[in-house]
N, C-alpha and C positions, 0 to 999 in steps of 0.2 A: 600325488601321482595323478589323481583325477583332474586337478586344476591344470597341471602341465599338459595333459593330453588334450583337454578341452581347448586350451589356448593355442596349442599347436594346430589343431584342426582349423581354428579361425584364421590363424596367420597363414595357413596354406592357401586359403581362399583370398586373403588380403594381400598376399605377396610380401609379408614382412620377414624379418630375420628372427628365427625361432629361438636362438640361444639367448637373446637379450631380454625379450619381453615376458618370458615365463616367470621371471623372478621379480618383475616390477611391483606387483601388489605387496609382496613381503617387504621390499626395500622401502616403499612408501610408508608402511606401517611403522617400521623401525625408525625411519627418519622423523616421523611425527612424534614418536615417543621421546627420541633424543632431544628434539627441539622443545618439546614440552618441559622436559627436565631442565634444559638450559634456560628457557624463558623464565621458569619459576625460580630457578636458583640464582641467576646472574643479573637479570634485568632489574633495574631500579625503577621505582615509582615515586617521583618527587611529590606527587599529590595523591598519596594513598588514602588519606582520610577525607579530605575536602577538595573538590575541584576549585580552581580559581574562577572568579566571576568573569562575566564577559568583559567588563570594564578593565579588569586586571589583565585579561588576555590582549585587549587592544593596547594597553600600556606597554606590554611586552613587545608587541609588534612594532610599536613606535620607538621604543627605547633601545632595542637590540641593534648593535652596530651593523652586524651582517649575519644572516642565517646561512646554513649550508644549502638548505632546500626550501623553496617557497612553492607550495602546491596551490594551484588555482582550480577550485571546484570541490564542493563538499558532498558529492554523491558517493556511491559505494566505492568506485575506483579511486577517486581523489582522497577519500578518507583512508582507504587501504594504502595508498602511496604514503600518506602522512604517518601511518602506523608503522609501515615497513621502514621508513627513513629514520624515525625517532628511535626505533628499537635497534638500529645499526649505530646508535650513538651519534647520529647527525643532528645538528641544531636545526629544528624543523618548524615551519610555519604553514598554516593553511588558511585561505580566505574563501568565502562563499558569498556571492552577492545576494542570495535569498536565504533560505534556511537549509540546514543539512537534510539531504534526501528530498528536497522540495520538488525535484524534477522527476526524471524517469525512474529513479531508484525506489520511489514510494508507490509507483503505479504499475508494478509488474504483475505477473500471474501468481506470485507468491510461492513459486516452486524453486527448489534447489535440485537441478536435474542435469544429467549428462547429455541428453538429447537423443531420444530414441530414433527420431527421423534422420538425424545426421549419421547414425550407425547404419541405417538402411541404405543411405547413399554411399557410404564407405564400402559396403559389401557389394551392392549392385554395380558400382562403377570402379571397384578396386581402387578407391581413393584413399591413399595413405594419410594425407593431410586431415581428411575428415575423421579417420580412425583415431589419430593422435589427439584431435580436438575433443572427441568423446572421452578418450582415456584420461586426458587432463581434467576434464570436467567431473568425471566420476571420482577422481582423487580429491578434487576440491570439495565435492559434495560431502564426502566422508569427513574431511577436515572441518568443514563448516558446522556439521552436525555435532562434532566433538567440542568445538571451541565456544559454541553458544547453545548449550542443551536446553536452556529455558526458552529460547526464541524459535527453536526448530525441532522437528521430529519427522520420522519416516511416515509416509502416507501411502496406503495401498490405492492403486488406480486401476479401475476395471476397463478393459477393452472388449465391448460386446461384439460378438461375431454373428452375422446373419446369413453367411454362406458357408457350406461345409468345406469347400476347398481353402477358405481363408484361415480355418482353424490351425492346421499344421504350419501354414505360411507365417502367420503372426506369432505362433508359439516359438518357431525357430528363431525369429528375429528378437523376441523378448528374452528368450533363453540366452541368446548371444550377448544381450545387454548385461545379463547377470555375469556371464563368463568374462567379459571384458573388465567388469568391476573387480573380479577376482576376490581377494580377501577383504575388499571393501564393499562387497555386495551387502545391501541393507538387510534384505530378506529374500529368499528364493521365490521366484515367480511360480504360478501354478495355474492349472486349467480347471474351470468350473463347468458342471453340467448346466443345462437350461434352468432346472428347478433350483439348484443351489445359487445360481446367479440372481434369480428373482427373489430368493430368500434374503440375500445380502443387499440387493438393490431393488426393492419391491416396486418402485415407480418406473422401472425400465419397461420399454415396449416389448410385449410378449410375442407378437406375430412374427413368425419366421426366425425367431431367435434360436440359434444352434447351441450356443454356449458362451463362455467368456474366458478371458485370460486376465489374471491379476498380476501386476508387477509393482515394485516399490520405488518411489523417489522421495525426495525430502520436501518439506514445506516449512515456510518461515514467515515471520512478521517483518516484511522487508524494510519499512521505515524505521522500526525499532532496531533492526539489525544494523542498518546504516549508522544510526545514532550511536549504537554500542561500539562500533568501530572507531568513530570520531572521538567518543569519550575516552576510550582506551588509549588512543593516541595522546589525548590531553593529560591523562593520568601519568603517562610516561614522559611528559615534559614538552609536548608539542604545543605551540601557541596557535590556537584555532579560534576563528571568529566568523560567525555567520553575519548576514546583512552587511558585508564588507565587499564592495565591488572593486574590480581593477579598472582604473580610468585609462591608463596607458602603461606600457612597459618602459622600464628604465634601461638605458644602454650606455656603454662606455667603450672607448676604443682600446682594443687589445694592443699592448706595447710591442708584442712580438710579431703579430701578423698585420697590424694596421686596420683590422676589420672591426666592425661594431659588434659587441657582444651584449646579450641580455644580462643585466645585473640586478634585477628586481622589478618592482612595480609600484606605481603611484596608486594608492588605494583611497577609497572614500567610505566612511561609515554612513550607511544608507539612512540610519535613524537620526543622526545628528547633523549630517552633511559635512563633518570634519574630514579633511584630506590629509594624508601623510604618506611618506615613502617607506617601503619595506625592501631592504636590500638583501640579496641572496646570491650565492655563487651559482646556483642553478634554479631555474624556474620550470615547473612541470605544468603542462596544460592538460587538465583532466576535466574538461567542461562538458563532456558528453555531446548533446546535439549542438552546442555552441562552440565546438572545436574550431570551426573556421573563423569565428569572430576574433579569437585570441591569436590565431595564426596570421590573420591580416593585420593585427596590431603589430606583430613582429615584422611582417613584410606585406605591404599592400598588394604586391603582385602575385601572392599565393592564390592558386585556384582552389575552389571548394572541393573538399574530399568527403564531406558528410552527405549521406543520402537518407534523409529523414523519412521514417515510416510510422504511421499512427497505429497504435494497438489499443482498441477499446475493450473495456471489461464492464460487466454489469454485476450488481449484487441483488440477489433475490432471496426470499425467506429460506430459512434453514430446512423447512419441510420438503424442499425440492430434491434434497440429496440425503443419504444416510449420514450419521454423525462422523463416521470415520472411513469413508470410501469415496474416492473421486471417480470420474468417468472421462475417458478419452475418445473423441470422435476422430478417427485417423484420416478421414477423407470427406471434408465438407464440400458444399456445392461450388466453392471457389478454390478448392484444393488445399486450403490451410487446415492445420490441426486445431480443433477446439477442445479446451479443457472445461470440465464441469466439476468444481471442487468445493468441499466443505471448508469454511474458513471463519474463525471467530463466531461459530454457531450460526453463520449465514451460509449462503452458497454463492460462489463466484463463477461466472461463465465468461469465457473469452478465449482467444482474442482475434481481432481483425488485423488486416495488414493493408493499409491504404497510404499511398503517397501523400505527404502533407508539407505545409510550410513550417519552418522552425519558429516556435513561439514559446515564451515562458509560461503561457496560460492556455494549454490545449483544451479544447472543448469537445466532449463526446457528441457525435452526430446522431440524429434520430434514425437515419437509415442503417447505421452500424448497430445500434441497439436492437432494431427490428431484425436485422440479419442474424444476430446471436440468438434472439428468441426463437426464430424459425428453425435454426439448427438444433436448439434444445428440444423443440417440439418433435423433431424427427426421431429422437431417441427415447422419449418418455411415453408412457402409456396414455392412450386416449382418455383414460379416466382422470388424468391430471391436466387440468385446464391451465395452460401457460398464458398468463394474463400480462399485458403491457403494464397494467397498474401495479403489478407486484415488483417492479423494478424499484428498489429502495435507494439506489445510488448508481451512478455510472461515471466512469472517468476514462480519459485518454492519456496514454503515455507515448512519448516519441522515442522510437528506437534509433540510435545513432549509427546506422549502418555506414560503412566507410569504404572508400577506394584507397588503395595504397599509393601514396605520392611517389614512392620509389619504384613502382611498377611501370614497365613500358606501356602496358595497356591500362590506362587509368580509368577506363570505363568499367572494368571488372570489379564487382563488389567483393571485398574481403570477407570471407566466411567466419573469420575469427576476430582478431584485433591486430592493430599495428602500433609499433613504437617508432617514432621518427625524431631525429635530432636535426634541427635546422642549422644553417650556416652560422647563425648568430648564437646557437647553443640552446634555443628553446626546445625542451623535450616534450613531445606530444604523445599521449596515449589515447587511442580512440577505438571504438568498436567493442567487440566482446560481449559478454553477458554477465548477469548478476553472479551466477555460480562461480565464475572464474576470476572474480575481482582480485583475490589475493595473489594468484599467480601472475595476473596482469601487472599488479603493483610491484611484485618482485622483479619481473622482467624490466619494468620501467626504471626502477631504482638501479638495477644492474647497468642499464644503458647510461643513466645519469652519472653514476659513480665513474664509469669508464670515460665518458666524454669530458667530465669536469674534474677528474682526479680527486674525488671527495674522500676516499678511504672509507672506513667504517665497518668493513668486513661483510660477510654474507648475510642473507636474509634470515631472520629469526622468527618469522610469523607462523610457520607451520606448527600447530599445536599450542599457539599462544591464546590462552582463554580470554574471551572478551568480557567487557563490563557486565557484571551481574552473574556471570557463569561460574565463578570460583566457588561460591557458597551455596549454589543451587542444588536441590535434590528433589525427586518426585514427590516427597512428602512434606516439603517445606511449608506448603499452604496450611497444613494442620497446626503448625506452631503459630502461624499468624492468627488462626481462629482462637487457639487456646490462650495466647499471650495478650492479644489485643481486643478480642471480642468482635472480630469482623465476621460478616456473613460468609458462608462457605463459598458461594459463587464469586464474591469479591476477592476473597483470599486466593482462590485458584487463579483468578485473573491477574492479581498483583504478582504472584509467584511466576507466572508464565510471561509476564511483561518485563519485570525488573530483576528477576532472579534473586540473588542474595541481597540486592539493594531494596527489596520489597519492604524490609523492616524499617528503612528510613522513610518510606512513604507512609507506612502504618503509624509511625511516631508522630507524623504531622497531621493525622486524622483527628477531627474534632468529635467530641461526645455528642451522640444523637439525642440523648434525653429519653430514649426508649428502653424497654427491658432488653430488647435484642433487635438489631445489633447494638453493641455498646458504643462503638465508634464507626465512622464511615458513612457520611451522607452522600447518597448517589446524586449525580448530576441529572440523570433522567432515570425513571423507575425501571425501564426494561433492559438497561445495560449496566454492567458492573463497574463502570467508571465512577470514581468518587472525587469529592472536592479537593482532597489533599493531593491528588495527582496534578492538579493545576498548580498548586504551590510548588510541588517538586519539579514540575516542568520548567519553572523559572530557573531553578538550579541547573537544569539541563540545557540552558541557553535559549529557552523559548522566549521570544520577544513580542509575539502577536497572538491573538486569539486563534488565527489560522494554524499556527504552529501546534497549538494544543489539540484542536479538533481533527487535524489531518495527520500529524506525525507523532506527537507525544502520546496521545490516545488515537484510536482509529475511528472515532465516532462518525466523522464526516464521510469516511469511505464506506461505512456500514449502513447508515440511515440518515439522509440529509434532513429529514423533518425533525428527527430526534436531536441532531446537532444544532439545528436552528433554535429549538426550544432551550437547549443548554447554554446558548451563547450569552444571554444577559448575565447569568451567574458566573460564567467563566471570565467575562470581561470585568465584572465587579471584583472578583478575587485578584485577578492580575493587576487591576487598577490600583488596588491597595498595596500590593507588593512592589509595583514599579512606580508608585507615586503618580499615577495618572489622576487627573481631575477634570471634571466637566467644565469648570469655569476658570480656575486659576492656572493650571498647568497645561500649556500648549506647546507645540513645537512647529518649527518652520518646515514647510514642504519645499520641494525643488523650485516651485514657482514663486516662493517667497511669502505665501499666504499662511496665516496662522489657523490651524484647524484643531478643534477639540479632539484630544486623543481618544476618549471613550466613544464619542460619536463616530469618529473615523474607524475605530476598531470594529465596531458593530457593523457598519456599512461595508467595510472591506471583507469581513468574514461572510456576511450574507451574500455578497457578490460572488465570492469564491464558491459557496455552496450552489448558488443559482446557476453559474456558468460552468465551472470546472467539475462539479460533482453531480451534475445531471438534474438539479432541482428544476431548471427551466424546462427540460424535456418532460419531467414528471408533471409539472403544473400545466403545460401546454396540452396535455391529454384532455384537460377539461376546458381550458380557455381558448384552444386553437380552433374550435368550431362554434358557430353561433346557432346551429340548427340542432333540433332534437331528432336523433336518428334511430328511433325505435322502429323495429320491423312492423310491417302492416299487421301481421298477426298479433303483435304486442301492443297495438294502439289502446287496447282496453286498459293497459297499465298506466296510461296517462291519467285516466280517471281516478285510478287507485292512488297514484302519487299526488294528484291534485287534492283529493280528499284528505290524504295524510297531511299535506301542507296546511289545509284549512283548519285542521284540529289544533294547530299551533297559532294560526292567524285568526283568532276568534273575532276580531273586529273587522275582518275582511278588508284590510288595508292594502293587500297585494304584496306584502313583505312581512318578514318576521325579524325580530331583534332578540337580544339576549333576555330581555324582560319576558317576551312571549314564551321562550323555551323554558326559562326558570319557572314560570307559572305552571306549565304542564308538568314539569318534573316534581313540583311540590304536591300536585294532585296524586302522584303515584309514590310519594314519599322517597324521592331521590334527591340528593343534594350534590351539586357540582359547584366548585369554586367559580366566581364570576370571571376571573382572569382566564381560567381554562375555557369557559364558555366563549369568551371573546376570540380566543385562538381557534376554537372549533368552527365558529361562524366565518372567521376571516379566511379559512381555507377555501370556502365556497363563494365568498363575496368578491365576484369577478371585477366589479367596477369600484370596489373599495370605498363604498359610501356608508359602511357601518351597518348594513342590513342585507338580508338575503331575499331577493324577489322570487316570484313563482317561476319565472323562466330560468333563473339561475339554478333553482332546486331541480327543475325538470332536466336541465342539462346535466347536472350532477348524476341523477338517477339513470339517465341514458348512458353516460360514460361508465357508471358502475355496472350496468347490465351487460355492456360489451367488453368488460374487463380492462377498459382503458384506465380506470381508477379503481384501486382496491383499498380496503381499510379506511374508508371515509368515515370519520368520527361522527359527522352530522347525520349521514345516511343511516348508520347503525343506531345512533341515539334515537332518531325519530321513529325508526321501525320498531325498536324495542319499546319506546313509550306508547306507540299506537297499540301494540299487542297487549301491553299492560292495561291500557284503558278499555280495550275490547273485552278483556277477561273479566273486568269488574262488572260490566253490564249494568242494566237499570236496577235501581234499588227497589225491592219489593215493598208492597204496602205494609205487610205485617212487620218488616224490619224497620220501616220508617215510623212506626208507632201508630199504625192504623190510619194514617192521614190526619191525625189530630194535630 
């Protein structure tokens, strides 16, 4: 009764029909349960035990006479279309020119949300379309949390309030968000006093804080979620292949109408260069920002409908936010909403909204990074110094906003998504957002089935559990610790990443030779990723080192330096599994030149980190200036830093090498591996001549002082060594044996 009353009040304001929408939440829950039973009981999994290899998938693509559906694009929507199609018993294929989730789907805010700001617009403007978009997203949020419990979870998000009048205003809006969710509300929102808000979020700015409102949305590991959708489609029999691009569309003349109809695509294996035809009754264009490219393959006269917008996110250390509480800035200086969220024990902040060109390799801009940092400073206590050097990674994702080609006013941007069937039969799905990928896929397949008379029945994906979700439980990690001798942190990570498939990863882990952990060598010490994940990644169709650091694990998105350090070991493991060799095994590039696979893999992965994950912006904080910019009052620091440098440069050469550092460390009984020392010095060696000059060291200390660089290993190492030397002091005469 309370639910019905609450929804009736909302629909009175929204102008909706009361008798229909009161019962929607209950119907959705029942539908989900029925679909879950149907999916578990009736759907067949041809590859329940072992997925076919990528080569087997390519053979299926080439050898099958005709598919019912060929999906182009392996992002969330494309993978969702493939899963929807194959579970309707349609013969399904999917090709992706890069890796699954390599584009926008891996570069999101990591939220599964209904859209609080869309609901505000729906109420303020009495916009029924906006309301229905929020309602659909809230249903999909609930479904996604159910079908992938290992990859997603509810997350409380705090909205701090600094003006008294805003408290009831925001509370009414957030409470309406709960009411629209109805029976699918994750947890009820609530109001906090100033003291309680600071207790839960101690780094929040105290001045003028009135209180806060906390509401719940979902959070997930977006790239792994995308991969889980694609792998689930493969298990049900879809032929999927990454690094397979469409060269051009195939067409044939329809005997009845005399018009040309799309009947498949000419594809190319990007790795080998081999080309082949994939024929299908229906081709679906789910290429996100590249929607127009495929539409123009169909008809060169088609106008562009994609309006690309760049959204930049940054990753900063976990101490910037509580472990399980996000923050929402509802009104930034440019009018956008900024989220500040804990994720994978780090903190994500974003996003921006800037017009951009369409590219497969978007690069985060320094001005966007600084904009986000400034917005973060506005909400954090002055005690918390928000430093540019604390940005561990940064990335840019391209939102594929679209205009509806069927609309009379083609300049108006569609707020949801569009499904379009061209005269030649190409089905295009464009726009939308991560949360609604499943309903978008269902709508697309409904249109495809109707346009091409495919049959296959209704969608069965509501409640269909994704890869890894079937055998997951909150305590699964305990069995991993007990059965395999994994570290607790590693076991928790594996359970949260692979779900029930975590045991397959654990079985591939090598013995460490230590008392504990028994198995599971880490790729880098501060992250729970282990070497067996690289081996398992190959089973999940990883073809390059970038696939591993960016999407099978998320190391590249969390810390570019750590990812860079892990690369040699990752390439070594993949090289053995994929038969790479530095000398004997090479492959031809598009230009026809032979390139060493291992060398190319390392260079490509380093370039990815440098450009697309913000390593360039991070390093330019040190190398971008040639002047030492210490304040006038701090000029005395130059003498201190110079003296510190000369304690290592005993011979007054004007530079230091690993030998100099090693000598000082031996004096204070500290041992560091020589390779590690080379890496430490290389971070500061601006001209890459194998040594660190005095001016380079002073530049480093200036950047550290201003917060442009943080966690510099050389700066901390030299400071610690100097303090240890000073503590030792001169040796007294009596302790030296009386001078004898």
